[in-house]
N, C-alpha and C positions, 0 to 999 in steps of 0.2 A: 515503845519501839515495836515494830511488827515482828511476829514470829516467822519462822522459816516458811510455813505453808502460805502465809500471806504474800511473802516475797515471791514464792513460786507461782502464785496466781498472777502477779505482775509480769513475771518472766513469760508465762504462757501467752498473755495478751500481746507483749512485745514481739514474741516469736511469730504470732499471727499477722500483726499489722506493721511491723518494721522490717523484718527479714525480707530481703529481695529488693528493697528500695534504696535509691541513692540519695545521699544528703545533698541538698541544693543550697542550703545556707544555714548559718548558725547565728543566733542572736543571744548575746550575753546581757542579761538584765541585772545580774548580781555577780560581781567579780568573785566574791567569797565562795560561790557555789560552783566555780569552774577553776579550781586550783591547777597550777602548772608547776612542773619540776624545774624547768629552765625556759628562758625566752619569754615572750609576751603571750597573753591570753589570745590576742588577736591573731598571732601567727599560728597558735595551736588550733584555733577555730578554722582558720583558712585551710589548714592541712586536711581537715575533715571533708571539705567541700568536694564533691565528685566521688567520694568513697561509697561503696555498696555495703549494706549491712548483710553479713553472711550467716550470722548465728546469734541467738539470744541464750546466754548461759546464766547459771547461778552457782555461786560457791558460798555456802553458809547463807548469810543474809546480804551478800553483795550481788548486784546484777552486772552482767558483762555482755556488751554488744560488740561482737567481732566484726571488723571491716575488711574489705578485700585489699587494702593497701598496707596490711601488716600492722594496723593500729587497732586498738580496742577502746571502747568507752566503758569505764568502770563506774558504777553508781551505788551510793549508799543512801537509802531513803531516810535513815535516822528516825526521828519521832513523828514528823509531820509531812513527810514527802509524798508526792503524788506523781504518777506518770499518766498523762492524758493525751490521747490522739484525737485530732479533729480532721475530718476529711469525708470521704464517701461513707465511712462508718465512724461514728463517735464512740470512743471507749475510754475508760480510765479506771484506775484502781489506786487506793491509798487512803490517807487520812480523810475522814468524812467532813469536808467543808464544801461550801457552795461552788468552789472552783471546779469540782468534778463535772458540774453541769453548766457552769457559767460561760459567757463569752470570754475567750482567751486571746491574748494575754490579759491577766488581771494583776492586782498588786502583789499577789503571792507568787507570780511566775518569775522564776530565776533564770531559766534557759529555754530556748526554742531551737528545735531542729526541723528545718523544712525538708521535704522529700520530693523526688522528681515527679510523683503522681499528684502533687498539690496538697497532700496531707501534711500535717504538722504534729510533731511530738513536743509536748510541753512538760518541763520539769517544774512543778510547783512545790513550795516549801515555806510554810508560814514562819517557822522559827529559824530558818537559815542554818540548821545544823547539818543538813544533807549536802551531798556534793556529787559532781560528775567529773571524772578525770579522763583525759585522753592519754593513753600510754601505748608503747609498742606492745603488740600482743605477746611477744616472747617474754616481756618483763612482768606480765600480770601475775604469773605464778610465783614470781620472786618478791612481790610486795610483802613486807614483813608480816602483816596481818594474815595474808593468805598462806604464806609459807609456814606459819606457826599452827595453822588449823589442824585439828584432829580429823579423823574420818567422819563421814556422815552416816547416820543410822540407816539410810537407804542402801548403802553399799554392802552387798552380800559378802564381800571379802574383807570388810572393814573391822570385823570383830577382833581379829588377832592384833591389829594395831591399837584398837581401843583398849584391849586388855593390857597391852604393854605399857600404854601411857597411864592408865588409871591406877595400876598397881604400884606406880611410883609414889602415889599419894595415899599410902595405907592409913594414915591417921585422919585424913580429911573425911567429912561426912559424904555419904553417897550423893546426896542432892548437890552439895557444893561442887563435887567432881563432875556431875552431869551438866552443870551450868558453865563449867570451864571450857571455853571454846578450843583450847589447845588439847583437850582430852577427847572431846567429841563435838563436832561442829553442828550448830543450828538448834540445839535444844534450849528452849527458854523455860520460863516458870511453869506455864501451863503443861507443857509436854513432859517436863521432869516429874511433876506430880502424877500425871496420868500413867506414865511408864512405870513408876515405882508402885502404884496401886496394882497395875496389871501383873507385875512380878512379885507381889506380896512382900515388898521390902519397905522397912521404915526409912524415911528420908534422912534421919540423923545417924543411922548405923555407920560406923567407920568402914571405909573400903576394905581394910585388912581383915574384916570379919565376914566378908561376903565370898562365897565359893565361886569358882570359875563357872559352874553351871548357872548360878544365879546372875552373874555378870552377863553371861550370854543372853539370859532371858530378858534382862532389862534393856540391853542393846537392841534386841529384836523387837521388844515391845515399843521402844521409842520409834523405830521405823514404821511399825504398824499403825500407831496412833497418829503419826504425822501423815501417813498416806491416807488414812481415813479423813483427816482434816482437809487435805488437799482435794480429795474426791468430793467433799461437802462444801468446798469453796473457802476454806480457812476458818479460823476460830473467831476472828474479828476482835475479840476482847474489847468490844465497844468502840473501837476506833479504826477498823478497816472495812471498807465497803467498796463495791464496784461503781461504775459510772451511773448505774440506774438506782443507786442507793441500797442495793441488796447486800446485807451482811452475810458473812459465812455462817454455816449452820452447825459447826462442830460443837460449840459450847452447849447446845441443846442435847447433845449425846454424851457429854463428859460424865465420867464416873465419880470423880471427886472434886475437880476444880470448880470453885464457887458453889459447892453443894453442902457447905457446912450446915448442920442442923437437919439434914435430910438423911434418909436411910441408905446405907450402902447397897448397891445393886446386887452384891454377891452374898452378903450375910445378914443384912438388915440393921447392922449396928449404925448408930448416928455418926455421920462424918463430922470431923472436927477440923478447926483451923488453928494452926500454931505458927511459930517462926523457926525456920531452919536455914542456916547459911545467910541470915539477914533478910530472908524473903518470906512473905506470907505463904504458908504451906498447908495443903489439904490432904487429909489421910483418913483411913479407916483404922481406929485403934485396935480392932480385933484382927482384921486381915493383915495388918502391918505392925505387929507387935515389935517393940524395940528389944 
């Protein structure tokens, strides 16, 4: 599944190429990819025609396109989703299959959205786990998944809420807590490892043994490493590229993730890989003593 910086890369592309355009038609190739709460998919699609895209947002790993008729399109790319635009400019981001560069629609295309300038937005998804929903904009924040999310590490005011939520889980490991989206939103395996290395904290240490100062450090570190990854085009983790096939560059600058057997950039000790919270975990045994 993509990490938050990869989803942010998709959002920025949609902001550039979809915002300001009106939807001219909707084509549903796969019913499962366009779930509806009530009524028919055809009626839901018809309501979108004529609406103008006013904003491209992101909450954790969800993409949100707001429309001027008080509806929003909420999308989750899951494991193999792609968003691809074909028009005066070709663009795409997502799972690296030939569909990013192929003539579309192809057999992985699940949905199409035509725009008034003649361009088309394609939602491709090989494994059919991803989806796009049309919802009233006012209801988006009430979706159970979104309502339960913790603050994002980019939020400069989010630490207080993060600390309130994480300290409820005093016996849980620090890494398990960072991966819990109800405590802090958007941190995946890569960024948990990198944030804990930056804060000199062992991933398995119980939350109850971590000082408020160190909790603040790890929250701030998460925001910093994610921002660096966004600036470098995302981590890719082997499966996220743009329409030209360019992967994100962050993993080339990672301090611990996938660097087992290599020296720590800070102290020279060999990076090790272990398992914490059921996930492969990279750390420096000297900088991050348990």
